[in-house]
KEROLUM-469508 format. One record per residue (C-alpha): x, y, z; residue in three letters. Coordinates in pm, 1 decimal. Layout:
residues N
X, Y, Z, Ala
...
end
This chain:
residues 92
-2625.5, -10915.0, -1496.8, Met
-2422.0, -10587.7, -1314.2, Ile
-2503.1, -10396.8, -993.8, Tyr
-2463.5, -10042.8, -1012.3, Arg
-2582.5, -9821.7, -676.5, Ala
-2789.1, -9582.4, -729.4, Pro
-2702.3, -9215.0, -778.4, Ser
-2596.7, -8997.1, -465.5, Arg
-2742.8, -8708.8, -636.0, His
-3106.2, -8565.9, -665.6, Arg
-3243.1, -8481.2, -1013.3, Pro
-3220.4, -8131.0, -1135.9, Gly
-3615.0, -8124.7, -1151.3, Pro
-3524.6, -8160.9, -778.6, Glu
-3269.1, -7868.0, -754.1, Val
-3567.3, -7600.3, -902.6, Ala
-3872.8, -7719.1, -738.7, Ala
-3636.4, -7610.0, -408.1, Asp
-3439.6, -7329.8, -556.9, Leu
-3837.6, -7242.9, -646.3, Ala
-3897.1, -7228.6, -275.2, Arg
-3633.7, -7111.1, -147.2, Phe
-3699.6, -6793.4, -363.9, Thr
-4100.3, -6780.1, -190.8, Arg
-3936.0, -6804.4, 188.0, Lys
-3641.1, -6550.7, 53.6, Ala
-3898.9, -6341.5, -80.3, Ser
-4107.0, -6291.8, 259.9, Arg
-3779.2, -6252.3, 480.6, Ser
-3545.5, -6031.5, 199.5, Ile
-3767.7, -5931.6, -28.5, Gly
-3627.6, -6122.4, -254.7, Ile
-3792.9, -6169.7, -608.6, Gln
-3995.2, -6516.5, -586.6, Pro
-3973.2, -6799.4, -912.2, Val
-4229.2, -6987.1, -963.7, Ser
-4100.0, -7390.3, -1057.2, Met
-4309.1, -7291.9, -1388.6, Ser
-4104.2, -6965.1, -1457.0, Glu
-3756.5, -7239.7, -1393.7, Leu
-3918.9, -7525.7, -1649.8, Arg
-3969.9, -7282.1, -1900.4, Ala
-3616.3, -7122.1, -1885.8, Asp
-3440.0, -7289.4, -1728.3, Pro
-3142.6, -7091.5, -1826.2, Ser
-3265.8, -6869.9, -1495.4, Arg
-3151.9, -7119.6, -1244.6, Ile
-2790.4, -7015.4, -1344.1, Asp
-2881.3, -6673.6, -1334.1, Glu
-3072.5, -6685.9, -981.8, Leu
-2752.4, -6844.6, -815.7, Phe
-2516.0, -6603.6, -947.6, Arg
-2744.7, -6335.1, -857.6, Arg
-2888.8, -6480.6, -504.0, Leu
-2578.1, -6561.8, -280.4, Ile
-2497.9, -6164.5, -279.3, Pro
-2799.8, -6072.5, -281.0, Gln
-2749.5, -6209.6, 101.1, Ile
-2495.2, -6042.3, 123.0, Val
-2591.5, -5710.4, 35.6, Asp
-2870.1, -5780.6, 278.2, Glu
-2655.3, -5842.3, 588.9, Ala
-2443.1, -5561.4, 554.4, Gln
-2703.5, -5320.6, 481.4, Ser
-2880.6, -5441.4, 810.2, Arg
-2621.0, -5390.1, 1038.2, Gly
-2533.5, -5583.6, 1372.7, Gly
-2786.8, -5792.6, 1472.2, Asp
-2731.1, -6086.7, 1526.2, Thr
-2996.0, -6280.6, 1465.1, Ala
-3038.9, -6164.6, 1126.3, Thr
-2684.5, -6203.8, 1032.0, Ala
-2729.7, -6627.9, 1175.2, Arg
-3034.6, -6614.7, 921.7, Thr
-2860.0, -6451.4, 622.2, Leu
-2610.8, -6714.9, 707.8, Val
-2824.7, -7007.6, 675.4, Ser
-2932.4, -6846.5, 356.5, Met
-2651.2, -6839.4, 176.9, Ala
-2554.3, -7189.6, 282.6, Val
-2945.3, -7314.4, 192.8, Glu
-2833.9, -7120.1, -170.5, Val
-2445.3, -7278.5, -183.5, Ala
-2553.0, -7625.3, -105.5, Asp
-2823.1, -7580.6, -374.0, Leu
-2609.4, -7484.8, -637.4, Asp
-2381.3, -7703.0, -543.3, His
-2646.6, -8021.7, -613.0, Glu
-2767.0, -7824.9, -938.9, Trp
-2390.5, -7795.4, -1064.7, Arg
-2406.9, -8218.2, -1024.0, Gln
-2715.5, -8296.4, -1221.7, Cys
end
């Protein structure tokens, strides 16, 4: 019997669910359009499109809000979260 270590990567549907949750959270804080899990299941190509679009939207928002330190921290945290999700998605 060959032992195989469990995969360290989460399955795509879990990452997509986190992305859908992120868009809901971002819609409340910076106006990013929320996306439902059913939309992502219906058209998985939207996931790649979302990742290409989200970080530039967050950066634009940071630039438009000026020098508010608390807002800048929030937006940097959001950008890191999206980058982490994007990396996980690419590992699927």
